[in-house]
Biopython code that builds the backbone (N, CA, C, O; Angstrom):
import numpy as np
from Bio.PDB.StructureBuilder import StructureBuilder

atoms = [
    (1, "UNK", "N", (19.393, 69.966, 131.219)),
    (1, "UNK", "CA", (18.110, 69.717, 131.847)),
    (1, "UNK", "C", (17.477, 71.041, 132.241)),
    (1, "UNK", "O", (18.076, 71.817, 132.986)),
    (2, "UNK", "N", (16.291, 71.301, 131.756)),
    (2, "UNK", "CA", (15.575, 72.524, 132.077)),
    (2, "UNK", "C", (14.760, 72.305, 133.344)),
    (2, "UNK", "O", (14.028, 71.321, 133.446)),
    (3, "UNK", "N", (14.881, 73.224, 134.326)),
    (3, "UNK", "CA", (14.114, 73.048, 135.555)),
    (3, "UNK", "C", (12.617, 73.189, 135.301)),
    (3, "UNK", "O", (12.191, 73.965, 134.446)),
    (4, "UNK", "N", (11.833, 72.434, 136.052)),
    (4, "UNK", "CA", (10.381, 72.493, 135.935)),
    (4, "UNK", "C", (9.903, 73.851, 136.467)),
    (4, "UNK", "O", (10.303, 74.251, 137.559)),
    (5, "UNK", "N", (9.054, 74.565, 135.714)),
    (5, "UNK", "CA", (8.597, 75.879, 136.189)),
    (5, "UNK", "C", (7.722, 75.745, 137.435)),
    (5, "UNK", "O", (6.968, 74.783, 137.579)),
    (6, "UNK", "N", (7.833, 76.714, 138.319)),
    (6, "UNK", "CA", (7.015, 76.745, 139.530)),
    (6, "UNK", "C", (5.648, 77.333, 139.177)),
    (6, "UNK", "O", (5.538, 78.158, 138.270)),
    (7, "UNK", "N", (4.620, 76.909, 139.888)),
    (7, "UNK", "CA", (3.268, 77.418, 139.656)),
    (7, "UNK", "C", (3.054, 78.678, 140.497)),
    (7, "UNK", "O", (3.384, 78.701, 141.682)),
    (8, "UNK", "N", (2.499, 79.725, 139.877)),
    (8, "UNK", "CA", (2.236, 80.986, 140.564)),
    (8, "UNK", "C", (1.141, 80.784, 141.614)),
    (8, "UNK", "O", (0.071, 80.268, 141.292)),
    (9, "UNK", "N", (1.393, 81.186, 142.872)),
    (9, "UNK", "CA", (0.374, 81.020, 143.907)),
    (9, "UNK", "C", (-0.777, 82.021, 143.770)),
    (9, "UNK", "O", (-1.806, 81.859, 144.426)),
    (10, "UNK", "N", (-0.627, 83.040, 142.943)),
    (10, "UNK", "CA", (-1.655, 84.071, 142.811)),
    (10, "UNK", "C", (-2.644, 83.777, 141.686)),
    (10, "UNK", "O", (-3.853, 83.911, 141.875)),
    (11, "UNK", "N", (-2.136, 83.375, 140.511)),
    (11, "UNK", "CA", (-3.039, 83.128, 139.378)),
    (11, "UNK", "C", (-3.037, 81.678, 138.912)),
    (11, "UNK", "O", (-3.890, 81.291, 138.113)),
    (12, "UNK", "N", (-2.080, 80.856, 139.402)),
    (12, "UNK", "CA", (-2.036, 79.450, 139.037)),
    (12, "UNK", "C", (-1.286, 79.151, 137.744)),
    (12, "UNK", "O", (-1.203, 77.989, 137.343)),
    (13, "UNK", "N", (-0.741, 80.161, 137.085)),
    (13, "UNK", "CA", (-0.037, 79.977, 135.827)),
    (13, "UNK", "C", (1.313, 79.289, 136.048)),
    (13, "UNK", "O", (1.953, 79.479, 137.083)),
    (14, "UNK", "N", (1.733, 78.496, 135.073)),
    (14, "UNK", "CA", (3.068, 77.879, 135.104)),
    (14, "UNK", "C", (4.069, 78.673, 134.282)),
    (14, "UNK", "O", (5.216, 78.253, 134.127)),
    (15, "UNK", "N", (3.651, 79.808, 133.757)),
    (15, "UNK", "CA", (4.525, 80.673, 132.957)),
    (15, "UNK", "C", (5.324, 81.559, 133.907)),
    (15, "UNK", "O", (5.069, 82.758, 134.020)),
    (16, "UNK", "N", (6.299, 80.949, 134.590)),
    (16, "UNK", "CA", (7.100, 81.667, 135.580)),
    (16, "UNK", "C", (8.573, 81.577, 135.227)),
    (16, "UNK", "O", (8.993, 80.699, 134.474)),
    (17, "UNK", "N", (9.346, 82.487, 135.776)),
    (17, "UNK", "CA", (10.779, 82.524, 135.538)),
    (17, "UNK", "C", (11.479, 82.817, 136.863)),
    (17, "UNK", "O", (11.004, 83.613, 137.674)),
    (18, "UNK", "N", (12.641, 82.143, 137.066)),
    (18, "UNK", "CA", (13.426, 82.400, 138.275)),
    (18, "UNK", "C", (14.173, 83.721, 138.100)),
    (18, "UNK", "O", (14.913, 83.902, 137.133)),
    (19, "UNK", "N", (13.974, 84.632, 139.036)),
    (19, "UNK", "CA", (14.632, 85.936, 138.998)),
    (19, "UNK", "C", (15.934, 85.943, 139.799)),
    (19, "UNK", "O", (16.884, 86.636, 139.434)),
    (20, "UNK", "N", (15.982, 85.176, 140.886)),
    (20, "UNK", "CA", (17.177, 85.151, 141.737)),
    (20, "UNK", "C", (17.271, 83.802, 142.435)),
    (20, "UNK", "O", (16.253, 83.179, 142.735)),
    (21, "UNK", "N", (18.506, 83.349, 142.693)),
    (21, "UNK", "CA", (18.717, 82.074, 143.378)),
    (21, "UNK", "C", (18.254, 82.110, 144.820)),
    (21, "UNK", "O", (17.873, 81.078, 145.374)),
    (22, "UNK", "N", (18.280, 83.287, 145.439)),
    (22, "UNK", "CA", (17.901, 83.408, 146.840)),
    (22, "UNK", "C", (16.878, 84.513, 147.014)),
    (22, "UNK", "O", (16.907, 85.524, 146.313)),
    (23, "UNK", "N", (15.962, 84.301, 147.971)),
    (23, "UNK", "CA", (14.952, 85.301, 148.312)),
    (23, "UNK", "C", (15.276, 85.892, 149.664)),
    (23, "UNK", "O", (16.416, 86.280, 149.921)),
    (24, "UNK", "N", (14.263, 85.965, 150.548)),
    (24, "UNK", "CA", (14.474, 86.537, 151.875)),
    (24, "UNK", "C", (15.224, 85.595, 152.803)),
    (24, "UNK", "O", (15.660, 86.000, 153.881)),
    (25, "UNK", "N", (15.377, 84.335, 152.390)),
    (25, "UNK", "CA", (16.192, 83.377, 153.142)),
    (25, "UNK", "C", (16.884, 82.451, 152.149)),
    (25, "UNK", "O", (16.576, 82.464, 150.957)),
    (26, "UNK", "N", (17.815, 81.651, 152.644)),
    (26, "UNK", "CA", (18.582, 80.767, 151.769)),
    (26, "UNK", "C", (17.761, 79.607, 151.225)),
    (26, "UNK", "O", (18.143, 79.003, 150.222)),
    (27, "UNK", "N", (16.645, 79.282, 151.864)),
    (27, "UNK", "CA", (15.867, 78.113, 151.433)),
    (27, "UNK", "C", (14.831, 78.424, 150.357)),
    (27, "UNK", "O", (14.106, 77.525, 149.931)),
    (28, "UNK", "N", (14.744, 79.669, 149.912)),
    (28, "UNK", "CA", (13.781, 80.034, 148.871)),
    (28, "UNK", "C", (14.490, 80.736, 147.720)),
    (28, "UNK", "O", (15.565, 81.308, 147.900)),
    (29, "UNK", "N", (13.887, 80.691, 146.544)),
    (29, "UNK", "CA", (14.379, 81.496, 145.437)),
    (29, "UNK", "C", (13.262, 82.409, 144.958)),
    (29, "UNK", "O", (12.083, 82.122, 145.166)),
    (30, "UNK", "N", (13.630, 83.495, 144.326)),
    (30, "UNK", "CA", (12.664, 84.499, 143.896)),
    (30, "UNK", "C", (12.208, 84.182, 142.475)),
    (30, "UNK", "O", (13.028, 83.979, 141.579)),
    (31, "UNK", "N", (10.899, 84.141, 142.282)),
    (31, "UNK", "CA", (10.284, 83.832, 141.003)),
    (31, "UNK", "C", (9.407, 85.008, 140.566)),
    (31, "UNK", "O", (8.985, 85.821, 141.388)),
    (32, "UNK", "N", (9.141, 85.085, 139.260)),
    (32, "UNK", "CA", (8.206, 86.080, 138.731)),
    (32, "UNK", "C", (7.261, 85.383, 137.766)),
    (32, "UNK", "O", (7.682, 84.604, 136.911)),
    (33, "UNK", "N", (5.979, 85.679, 137.919)),
    (33, "UNK", "CA", (4.968, 85.133, 137.021)),
    (33, "UNK", "C", (4.853, 86.060, 135.817)),
    (33, "UNK", "O", (4.642, 87.263, 135.975)),
    (34, "UNK", "N", (4.988, 85.511, 134.630)),
    (34, "UNK", "CA", (4.870, 86.320, 133.417)),
    (34, "UNK", "C", (3.412, 86.633, 133.088)),
    (34, "UNK", "O", (3.130, 87.582, 132.357)),
    (35, "UNK", "N", (2.498, 85.846, 133.619)),
    (35, "UNK", "CA", (1.079, 86.040, 133.322)),
    (35, "UNK", "C", (0.495, 87.212, 134.113)),
    (35, "UNK", "O", (-0.130, 88.100, 133.532)),
    (36, "UNK", "N", (0.696, 87.220, 135.443)),
    (36, "UNK", "CA", (0.141, 88.308, 136.270)),
    (36, "UNK", "C", (1.209, 89.287, 136.742)),
    (36, "UNK", "O", (0.903, 90.238, 137.461)),
    (37, "UNK", "N", (2.477, 89.060, 136.338)),
    (37, "UNK", "CA", (3.605, 89.938, 136.657)),
    (37, "UNK", "C", (3.786, 90.140, 138.162)),
    (37, "UNK", "O", (4.088, 91.243, 138.616)),
    (38, "UNK", "N", (3.599, 89.074, 138.921)),
    (38, "UNK", "CA", (3.745, 89.118, 140.370)),
    (38, "UNK", "C", (5.003, 88.360, 140.771)),
    (38, "UNK", "O", (5.309, 87.309, 140.206)),
    (39, "UNK", "N", (5.730, 88.895, 141.748)),
    (39, "UNK", "CA", (6.895, 88.221, 142.301)),
    (39, "UNK", "C", (6.445, 87.350, 143.466)),
    (39, "UNK", "O", (5.545, 87.722, 144.220)),
    (40, "UNK", "N", (7.075, 86.188, 143.608)),
    (40, "UNK", "CA", (6.806, 85.314, 144.741)),
    (40, "UNK", "C", (8.060, 84.507, 145.032)),
    (40, "UNK", "O", (8.985, 84.461, 144.222)),
    (41, "UNK", "N", (8.079, 83.871, 146.201)),
    (41, "UNK", "CA", (9.208, 83.037, 146.588)),
    (41, "UNK", "C", (8.789, 81.578, 146.580)),
    (41, "UNK", "O", (7.702, 81.232, 147.042)),
    (42, "UNK", "N", (9.657, 80.728, 146.053)),
    (42, "UNK", "CA", (9.396, 79.295, 146.000)),
    (42, "UNK", "C", (10.414, 78.574, 146.878)),
    (42, "UNK", "O", (11.611, 78.846, 146.792)),
    (43, "UNK", "N", (9.954, 77.675, 147.703)),
    (43, "UNK", "CA", (10.830, 76.903, 148.581)),
    (43, "UNK", "C", (11.623, 75.908, 147.744)),
    (43, "UNK", "O", (11.056, 75.202, 146.910)),
    (44, "UNK", "N", (12.929, 75.852, 147.966)),
    (44, "UNK", "CA", (13.798, 74.970, 147.194)),
    (44, "UNK", "C", (13.777, 73.545, 147.708)),
    (44, "UNK", "O", (13.735, 72.620, 146.897)),
    (45, "UNK", "N", (13.804, 73.322, 148.991)),
    (45, "UNK", "CA", (13.809, 72.009, 149.621)),
    (45, "UNK", "C", (14.811, 71.049, 149.005)),
    (45, "UNK", "O", (14.535, 69.854, 148.899)),
    (46, "UNK", "N", (15.970, 71.550, 148.596)),
    (46, "UNK", "CA", (17.024, 70.675, 148.087)),
    (46, "UNK", "C", (16.789, 70.191, 146.680)),
    (46, "UNK", "O", (17.301, 69.136, 146.305)),
    (47, "UNK", "N", (16.034, 70.919, 145.893)),
    (47, "UNK", "CA", (15.769, 70.526, 144.509)),
    (47, "UNK", "C", (17.055, 70.634, 143.706)),
    (47, "UNK", "O", (17.534, 71.739, 143.455)),
    (48, "UNK", "N", (17.624, 69.494, 143.294)),
    (48, "UNK", "CA", (18.900, 69.476, 142.575)),
    (48, "UNK", "C", (18.734, 69.686, 141.073)),
    (48, "UNK", "O", (19.728, 69.815, 140.358)),
    (49, "UNK", "N", (17.481, 69.724, 140.577)),
    (49, "UNK", "CA", (17.268, 69.884, 139.138)),
    (49, "UNK", "C", (17.519, 71.320, 138.689)),
    (49, "UNK", "O", (17.653, 71.574, 137.491)),
    (50, "UNK", "N", (17.586, 72.260, 139.626)),
    (50, "UNK", "CA", (17.785, 73.662, 139.298)),
    (50, "UNK", "C", (19.103, 74.118, 139.907)),
    (50, "UNK", "O", (19.113, 74.549, 141.061)),
    (51, "UNK", "N", (20.221, 74.041, 139.176)),
    (51, "UNK", "CA", (21.523, 74.369, 139.759)),
    (51, "UNK", "C", (21.619, 75.844, 140.161)),
    (51, "UNK", "O", (21.089, 76.723, 139.481)),
    (52, "UNK", "N", (22.295, 76.089, 141.261)),
    (52, "UNK", "CA", (22.474, 77.453, 141.754)),
    (52, "UNK", "C", (23.708, 78.086, 141.127)),
    (52, "UNK", "O", (24.702, 77.412, 140.855)),
    (53, "UNK", "N", (23.627, 79.368, 140.908)),
    (53, "UNK", "CA", (24.750, 80.124, 140.387)),
    (53, "UNK", "C", (25.464, 80.770, 141.575)),
    (53, "UNK", "O", (25.331, 81.968, 141.822)),
    (54, "UNK", "N", (26.225, 79.949, 142.307)),
    (54, "UNK", "CA", (26.921, 80.420, 143.502)),
    (54, "UNK", "C", (28.375, 79.966, 143.448)),
    (54, "UNK", "O", (28.711, 79.038, 142.712)),
    (55, "UNK", "N", (29.243, 80.623, 144.233)),
    (55, "UNK", "CA", (30.637, 80.170, 144.288)),
    (55, "UNK", "C", (30.712, 78.733, 144.803)),
    (55, "UNK", "O", (29.822, 78.274, 145.519)),
    (56, "UNK", "N", (31.766, 78.041, 144.437)),
    (56, "UNK", "CA", (31.917, 76.624, 144.778)),
    (56, "UNK", "C", (31.869, 76.373, 146.284)),
    (56, "UNK", "O", (31.359, 75.337, 146.712)),
    (57, "UNK", "N", (32.391, 77.298, 147.101)),
    (57, "UNK", "CA", (32.414, 77.048, 148.534)),
    (57, "UNK", "C", (31.022, 77.134, 149.162)),
    (57, "UNK", "O", (30.838, 76.690, 150.295)),
    (58, "UNK", "N", (30.034, 77.698, 148.449)),
    (58, "UNK", "CA", (28.665, 77.743, 148.950)),
    (58, "UNK", "C", (27.798, 76.621, 148.386)),
    (58, "UNK", "O", (26.681, 76.401, 148.856)),
    (59, "UNK", "N", (28.302, 75.921, 147.394)),
    (59, "UNK", "CA", (27.522, 74.853, 146.762)),
    (59, "UNK", "C", (27.380, 73.683, 147.723)),
    (59, "UNK", "O", (28.205, 73.494, 148.616)),
    (60, "UNK", "N", (26.323, 72.902, 147.529)),
    (60, "UNK", "CA", (26.055, 71.757, 148.384)),
    (60, "UNK", "C", (27.100, 70.679, 148.170)),
    (60, "UNK", "O", (27.496, 70.394, 147.040)),
    (61, "UNK", "N", (27.538, 70.087, 149.260)),
    (61, "UNK", "CA", (28.512, 69.003, 149.205)),
    (61, "UNK", "C", (28.023, 67.851, 150.068)),
    (61, "UNK", "O", (27.234, 68.031, 150.996)),
    (62, "UNK", "N", (28.513, 66.666, 149.738)),
    (62, "UNK", "CA", (28.226, 65.511, 150.595)),
    (62, "UNK", "C", (28.878, 65.750, 151.949)),
    (62, "UNK", "O", (30.015, 66.215, 152.015)),
    (63, "UNK", "N", (28.166, 65.434, 153.035)),
    (63, "UNK", "CA", (28.790, 65.594, 154.356)),
    (63, "UNK", "C", (29.970, 64.638, 154.504)),
    (63, "UNK", "O", (29.947, 63.517, 153.998)),
    (64, "UNK", "N", (30.976, 65.091, 155.190)),
    (64, "UNK", "CA", (32.159, 64.248, 155.413)),
    (64, "UNK", "C", (32.085, 63.654, 156.812)),
    (64, "UNK", "O", (31.518, 64.245, 157.731)),
    (65, "UNK", "N", (32.656, 62.500, 156.944)),
    (65, "UNK", "CA", (32.692, 61.827, 158.228)),
    (65, "UNK", "C", (33.849, 62.416, 159.042)),
    (65, "UNK", "O", (35.000, 62.320, 158.618)),
    (66, "UNK", "N", (33.569, 63.020, 160.196)),
    (66, "UNK", "CA", (34.646, 63.658, 160.977)),
    (66, "UNK", "C", (35.663, 62.665, 161.532)),
    (66, "UNK", "O", (36.742, 63.068, 161.966)),
    (67, "UNK", "N", (35.335, 61.379, 161.523)),
    (67, "UNK", "CA", (36.271, 60.362, 162.035)),
    (67, "UNK", "C", (37.360, 60.034, 161.043)),
    (67, "UNK", "O", (38.341, 59.383, 161.404)),
    (68, "UNK", "N", (37.217, 60.467, 159.792)),
    (68, "UNK", "CA", (38.228, 60.143, 158.764)),
    (68, "UNK", "C", (39.242, 61.242, 158.623)),
    (68, "UNK", "O", (40.159, 61.137, 157.809)),
]
sb = StructureBuilder()
sb.init_structure("model")
sb.init_model(0)
sb.init_chain("A")
sb.init_seg("    ")
for serial, (resi, resn, name, xyz) in enumerate(atoms, 1):
    if name == "N":
        sb.init_residue(resn, " ", resi, " ")
    sb.init_atom(name, np.array(xyz, "f"), 0.0, 1.0, " ", f" {name:<3s}", serial, name[0])
structure = sb.get_structure()
């Protein structure tokens, strides 16, 4: 499954590429627009269609019930 490209906030182009899984915080990833060659950050908000390239212990997991 190919992730849906993010729209550039500067020129509006959808010709963007993810440069890094994380930006200035854990909730954003770093993107680059190929049209205007501008870097920007896109909020992830738990988007599961774009898998992260991180070690298994940092990957998202279902919460466990502490009573079990």
